[in-house]
C-alpha positions as CSV (number, residue, x, y, z in Angstrom):
1,M,0.0,0.0,0.0
2,K,2.8,2.3,0.8
3,N,4.5,1.6,-2.5
4,K,1.3,2.4,-4.4
5,F,0.8,5.7,-2.6
6,S,4.4,6.7,-3.3
7,T,3.9,5.9,-7.0
8,I,0.7,8.0,-7.2
9,V,2.5,10.9,-5.5
10,L,5.4,10.6,-8.0
11,I,3.0,10.6,-11.0
12,L,1.2,13.7,-9.7
13,F,4.4,15.5,-9.1
14,T,5.8,14.7,-12.5
15,A,2.5,15.8,-14.2
16,T,2.7,19.2,-12.5
17,A,6.5,19.7,-12.6
18,F,6.1,22.7,-15.0
19,S,3.5,25.3,-14.4
20,Q,1.0,26.0,-17.2
21,I,1.2,29.7,-18.1
22,T,-1.0,32.1,-20.0
23,V,0.4,34.6,-22.4
24,T,-1.8,37.7,-22.8
25,E,-1.7,41.0,-24.6
26,A,0.4,42.5,-21.8
27,D,3.1,39.9,-22.3
28,I,4.0,40.8,-25.9
29,I,5.5,43.6,-27.9
30,D,4.9,47.3,-27.2
31,V,6.1,50.6,-28.8
32,G,9.7,51.3,-27.8
33,D,10.7,47.7,-27.4
34,I,13.9,46.6,-29.0
35,F,14.7,42.9,-29.8
36,Y,18.0,41.3,-30.6
37,Q,17.2,38.2,-32.7
38,A,19.7,35.6,-33.9
39,H,19.3,33.2,-36.8
40,D,20.6,29.7,-37.1
41,T,20.4,29.0,-40.8
42,L,22.1,25.6,-40.6
43,P,20.6,24.1,-37.4
44,S,22.3,21.0,-36.0
45,T,20.7,17.6,-36.4
46,L,20.6,17.6,-32.6
47,I,18.0,20.4,-32.7
48,S,14.5,19.0,-33.0
49,V,10.9,20.3,-32.5
50,G,10.3,17.6,-29.8
51,A,7.1,15.9,-28.7
52,A,3.7,17.5,-28.0
53,G,2.0,17.5,-24.6
54,A,2.6,18.7,-21.1
55,S,5.9,19.0,-19.1
56,Q,8.2,19.1,-22.1
57,T,11.9,20.1,-22.0
58,W,13.6,21.8,-24.9
59,E,17.3,22.3,-24.8
60,F,18.3,24.8,-27.5
61,S,21.4,26.3,-25.9
62,S,23.5,24.9,-28.8
63,L,21.9,27.1,-31.4
64,Q,24.4,29.0,-33.5
65,V,24.4,32.7,-34.5
66,H,24.8,32.8,-38.3
67,E,22.9,36.1,-38.8
68,Y,21.8,38.8,-36.4
69,D,19.0,41.3,-36.5
70,T,17.8,44.2,-34.3
71,T,14.1,45.0,-34.4
72,E,12.5,48.1,-32.9
73,I,8.8,48.6,-32.3
74,L,7.7,52.0,-33.5
75,D,4.7,54.2,-33.0
76,P,2.8,54.0,-36.3
77,A,1.8,57.7,-36.0
78,L,5.4,58.6,-36.6
79,T,5.9,56.5,-39.8
80,P,5.4,57.4,-43.4
81,F,2.4,55.1,-44.3
82,A,0.3,55.5,-41.1
83,S,-2.7,56.9,-43.1
84,F,-3.1,53.6,-44.9
85,H,-3.4,51.7,-41.6
86,P,-5.4,53.9,-39.2
87,T,-6.1,51.1,-36.7
88,A,-2.5,50.1,-36.3
89,N,-1.0,50.6,-32.8
90,L,2.4,49.0,-33.6
91,C,4.9,49.2,-36.4
92,I,8.0,47.2,-37.2
93,K,10.6,48.7,-39.6
94,A,11.8,45.7,-41.6
95,E,14.3,45.6,-44.5
96,E,11.4,45.5,-47.0
97,G,9.4,48.3,-45.5
98,Y,7.2,49.3,-42.6
99,R,5.0,46.4,-41.2
100,Y,1.9,47.7,-39.5
101,I,0.3,45.6,-36.7
102,K,-2.8,45.9,-34.5
103,K,-2.4,44.3,-31.1
104,G,-5.5,43.5,-28.9
105,I,-6.8,41.1,-26.4
106,N,-7.6,38.6,-29.2
107,G,-4.2,38.6,-30.9
108,T,-1.7,40.5,-33.1
109,F,-2.8,41.1,-36.7
110,I,-0.7,42.2,-39.7
111,L,-2.5,45.1,-41.4
112,G,0.0,45.5,-44.2
113,V,3.4,46.8,-45.4
114,D,3.9,50.3,-46.5
115,D,0.9,51.3,-48.7
116,I,-0.1,47.6,-49.2
117,V,-3.2,46.9,-47.1
118,V,-4.1,43.3,-46.1
119,D,-7.9,43.1,-45.8
120,P,-9.0,41.2,-43.9
121,S,-6.0,41.4,-41.6
122,L,-3.7,38.4,-41.1
123,L,-3.6,36.8,-37.6
124,S,0.0,36.6,-36.5
125,V,-0.3,35.6,-32.9
126,P,-3.6,34.5,-31.3
127,L,-4.3,35.6,-27.8
128,P,-4.5,34.6,-25.1
129,L,-2.2,31.7,-25.4
130,N,-2.8,28.8,-23.0
131,S,-3.0,25.0,-23.0
132,T,-6.5,25.1,-24.7
133,T,-5.7,27.6,-27.5
134,M,-6.6,26.3,-30.9
135,G,-8.5,27.5,-34.0
136,S,-8.3,28.5,-37.7
137,T,-7.8,31.7,-39.5
138,I,-10.1,33.4,-42.0
139,P,-8.7,32.7,-45.6
140,I,-6.7,35.7,-46.7
141,T,-5.9,36.7,-50.3
142,I,-3.3,39.3,-51.5
143,D,-3.5,40.5,-55.1
144,S,-0.6,42.7,-55.9
145,T,0.4,44.2,-59.3
146,I,3.8,45.6,-60.3
147,S,3.7,48.0,-63.3
148,D,6.7,50.2,-63.0
149,P,8.8,49.7,-66.2
150,L,12.1,50.0,-64.4
151,I,11.1,47.4,-61.8
152,I,9.7,45.1,-64.4
153,S,12.9,45.3,-66.5
154,F,14.9,44.4,-63.4
155,L,12.6,41.4,-62.5
156,I,12.0,39.7,-65.8
157,S,13.1,40.0,-69.5
158,D,10.8,40.8,-72.4
159,T,12.4,37.9,-74.2
160,L,10.2,35.6,-72.1
161,A,6.9,37.2,-73.4
162,P,6.4,34.8,-76.4
163,Y,6.9,31.8,-74.2
164,I,4.4,33.0,-71.6
165,S,1.7,33.9,-74.0
166,D,2.2,31.0,-76.5
167,P,0.4,30.5,-78.9
168,I,-0.5,34.3,-78.9
169,V,2.4,36.3,-80.3
170,T,3.7,39.0,-77.9
171,N,7.1,40.6,-77.4
172,K,6.7,42.7,-74.2
173,I,6.0,42.2,-70.5
174,D,4.1,45.3,-69.2
175,S,3.1,44.1,-65.7
176,L,3.5,41.3,-63.2
177,R,0.8,40.1,-60.8
178,V,1.1,37.9,-57.7
179,I,-2.0,36.4,-56.1
180,V,-1.4,34.6,-52.8
181,S,-4.1,32.9,-50.6
182,E,-3.4,31.5,-47.2
183,S,-5.4,29.9,-44.4
184,S,-4.0,28.3,-41.3
185,D,-4.8,26.1,-38.3
186,Y,-3.1,26.8,-35.0
187,E,-2.9,25.3,-31.6
188,V,-0.8,25.3,-28.4
189,D,0.3,21.7,-28.6
190,A,3.0,21.6,-25.8
191,W,4.2,23.4,-22.8
192,G,7.1,23.1,-20.4
193,Q,10.6,24.6,-20.1
194,L,12.9,25.9,-22.8
195,S,16.6,26.7,-22.5
196,I,18.5,29.0,-24.8
197,Q,21.7,31.0,-24.3
198,L,19.5,33.8,-22.8
199,G,18.3,31.5,-20.0
200,T,15.6,28.9,-19.1
201,F,11.9,29.8,-19.2
202,D,8.4,28.4,-18.6
203,C,6.8,28.5,-22.0
204,L,4.0,27.4,-24.4
205,R,4.6,26.1,-27.9
206,L,2.3,27.5,-30.6
207,K,2.1,25.3,-33.8
208,T,0.8,26.9,-37.0
209,E,0.1,24.8,-40.1
210,R,-0.4,26.9,-43.3
211,D,-2.1,26.2,-46.6
212,I,-0.6,28.6,-49.1
213,T,-1.4,28.9,-52.8
214,S,0.5,31.3,-55.1
215,T,-0.4,32.3,-58.7
216,F,2.0,34.4,-60.8
217,M,0.7,36.3,-63.9
218,A,2.3,38.5,-66.5
219,Y,0.6,41.0,-68.8
220,C,2.1,40.5,-72.2
221,S,1.5,42.7,-75.2
222,N,2.7,43.2,-78.8
223,S,4.5,46.5,-79.3
224,S,3.2,46.8,-82.9
225,S,-0.4,46.5,-82.0
226,S,-0.5,47.6,-78.3
227,S,-2.9,44.8,-77.6
228,G,-2.3,42.5,-74.6
229,A,-3.7,40.3,-72.0
230,W,-2.9,38.6,-68.7
231,Y,-1.3,35.1,-68.8
232,N,-0.3,32.6,-66.2
233,L,3.4,32.8,-65.5
234,P,4.8,29.3,-65.0
235,L,7.3,28.9,-62.2
236,A,9.8,27.4,-64.6
237,L,10.0,30.7,-66.5
238,I,10.5,32.9,-63.4
239,P,14.2,33.7,-62.8
240,P,15.3,32.5,-59.4
241,S,16.4,36.0,-58.4
242,T,12.9,37.3,-59.2
243,L,11.2,34.5,-57.3
244,S,13.4,35.3,-54.3
245,V,12.2,38.9,-54.4
246,F,8.6,37.8,-54.6
247,N,9.0,35.4,-51.6
248,L,10.9,38.1,-49.6
249,V,8.0,40.6,-50.0
250,L,5.4,38.0,-49.2
251,A,7.3,36.8,-46.1
252,N,7.3,40.4,-44.8
253,L,3.5,40.5,-45.3
254,G,3.3,37.4,-43.1
255,F,3.1,34.9,-46.0
256,D,6.1,32.5,-46.2
257,P,5.7,30.3,-49.3
258,E,8.6,28.1,-48.1
259,S,7.3,27.5,-44.6
260,F,4.4,25.1,-44.2
261,I,4.6,24.6,-40.4
262,T,5.9,27.1,-37.9
263,Y,6.6,26.5,-34.2
264,Q,6.9,29.4,-31.8
265,W,7.8,29.2,-28.1
266,W,6.2,32.0,-26.0
267,T,6.7,32.9,-22.3
268,D,4.9,35.2,-19.9
269,N,8.2,36.6,-18.6
270,S,7.8,40.3,-18.6
271,N,11.4,40.9,-19.7
272,I,10.9,39.0,-23.0
273,K,7.7,40.0,-24.9
274,F,8.7,38.2,-28.1
275,A,8.9,34.6,-29.3
276,L,11.8,32.9,-27.6
277,V,12.4,30.6,-30.5
278,E,10.7,30.2,-33.9
279,M,11.3,27.1,-36.2
280,N,10.2,27.1,-39.8
281,I,9.5,23.6,-41.3
282,D,9.5,23.0,-45.0
283,S,7.2,20.8,-47.1
284,L,9.5,17.8,-46.5
285,G,9.3,18.2,-42.7
286,N,12.9,19.5,-42.4
287,I,13.8,22.4,-40.1
288,K,14.5,25.3,-42.6
289,T,15.6,28.0,-40.2
290,V,15.6,28.7,-36.4
291,D,15.3,32.2,-35.1
292,F,15.9,32.9,-31.4
293,L,16.2,35.8,-29.0
294,H,19.8,36.6,-28.3
295,T,19.1,39.2,-25.6
296,P,16.1,41.5,-24.9
297,I,18.3,44.0,-23.1
298,P,20.8,46.0,-25.2
299,G,23.6,45.9,-22.7
300,A,23.2,42.3,-21.6
301,V,25.3,40.7,-24.3
302,N,27.4,43.7,-25.4
303,D,28.9,45.0,-22.1
304,K,32.4,43.9,-23.2
305,Y,32.1,45.6,-26.6
306,A,30.5,48.7,-25.0
307,Q,33.6,49.2,-22.9
308,M,35.7,49.2,-26.0
309,V,33.8,52.0,-27.8
310,S,33.5,55.7,-27.1
311,V,30.9,57.9,-28.8
312,Y,31.1,61.7,-28.2
313,P,30.0,64.4,-27.8
314,I,26.3,63.7,-26.9
315,P,24.4,65.9,-27.5
316,A,26.3,66.7,-30.8
317,S,26.2,69.6,-33.2
318,N,28.8,69.7,-36.0
319,K,30.4,66.3,-35.6
320,L,30.2,62.9,-33.9
321,I,33.3,60.9,-33.1
322,I,33.3,57.1,-32.7
323,K,36.5,55.6,-31.3
324,S,37.0,51.9,-31.0
325,E,39.9,50.2,-29.2
326,G,39.7,47.1,-31.4
327,S,41.1,46.5,-34.9
328,Y,38.0,44.8,-36.3
329,L,35.8,46.1,-39.0
330,T,32.7,48.0,-37.7
331,D,29.4,48.4,-39.6
332,L,27.9,51.8,-38.7
333,T,24.3,52.9,-39.4
334,L,22.5,56.1,-38.2
335,L,18.7,55.9,-38.2
336,D,16.1,58.5,-37.5
337,V,13.1,57.9,-35.2
338,M,11.1,56.5,-38.1
339,G,13.7,53.9,-38.8
340,K,14.9,55.6,-42.0
341,L,18.6,55.2,-42.8
342,V,20.4,58.6,-42.6
343,F,24.0,57.5,-42.8
344,S,26.0,54.2,-43.1
345,D,29.7,53.3,-43.3
346,K,32.3,50.7,-42.4
347,F,35.5,51.6,-40.5
348,K,38.3,50.5,-38.2
349,G,39.6,52.4,-35.3
350,T,38.1,55.9,-35.3
351,R,35.4,57.5,-37.4
352,Q,34.2,61.1,-37.4
353,I,30.8,61.9,-38.9
354,D,30.0,65.3,-40.3
355,L,26.6,66.3,-38.9
356,T,26.2,69.7,-40.5
357,Q,23.9,68.4,-43.2
358,I,21.8,66.3,-40.9
359,S,18.6,67.8,-39.3
360,K,18.4,68.3,-35.6
361,G,16.6,65.7,-33.5
362,L,16.9,62.2,-32.0
363,Y,18.7,59.4,-33.9
364,Y,19.8,55.8,-33.2
365,L,23.4,54.9,-33.8
366,N,24.0,51.2,-34.4
367,L,27.5,49.7,-34.4
368,R,28.0,46.0,-35.3
369,T,31.2,44.0,-35.2
370,A,32.3,40.4,-34.7
371,E,32.7,41.3,-31.0
372,G,29.1,42.4,-30.6
373,E,26.5,45.1,-31.3
374,L,25.8,48.4,-29.7
375,T,22.9,50.8,-30.1
376,K,23.0,54.4,-28.7
377,K,20.6,57.3,-28.8
378,I,22.2,60.3,-30.4
379,I,20.8,63.9,-30.0
380,I,21.8,66.4,-32.7
381,E,21.3,70.0,-31.6
């Protein structure tokens, strides 16, 4: 009897070893937050998604930093395309443009990028997240046309026109069109503890399965008659570089044609406010990429590097001096409060920036080297 009682106690203890958490609106991104995210583009075979269910343990401390990004959450009202997205309360400045987001008690929704509006909006993270979260998204369709002659000439050659329109004779491509539809099913399928270089956290795992269809079209015409029509553009005729551009823009809108399943690990830790880890799985079930938080606090991982760099004077007026004790190459970028690039350079040792042609105001100076990354607020008077 004693042995049976001990066994029951052990089972109960094991089942409740990790607390079940709930991630709410208050636990995720806000204006002013800055995130330092690393990317493992060649994840080790030792890294796996793991099993579903309660009391899971994920050991991801061995993830490698192959690429590194800094993301700042902006106030949409201070960005160039705010009028296209009047309900947005968050904005992320990405490489491809400004991504507008609405955060509420039911989730975060992507409203669009720059002047492209996603209607209805695309659910990015359902809220609240807990062990019972599951559902499906409303099917979303994006229909985008590119008609700028310079962009068209860069993306695709007119010599492909007769092959696209065959058997109709054409010799010119006037426009390109991309139609993408997506629906997805999501659920919190596991919870437990996750470890990365940043630390160990109680977390939930959000699994999202996507059903994505893409149609590419080209408007081909004949220069002698000026008549033309839309034709389906076969993938085999799309140059790889053009397809990469299409996929990059779609991914920034929240559509990733190369990712069919995404796993995200979320915590209610108030110092994080972003997915701890995100794994993208391709159509063959292989882990394509792994993104993970490197540090949510600018100084936490860069203290050593910060001690080796001097930036003065602050506030500055005519010039800004950056002095580094190391001999390594430094990437320098100066951004305004809307995330627009004002100045960039590469240097070793010491660099002096002429500020006389730069407007007064608040700026962000980002310095990135092999030793680390440093972001400082710069005031120009």
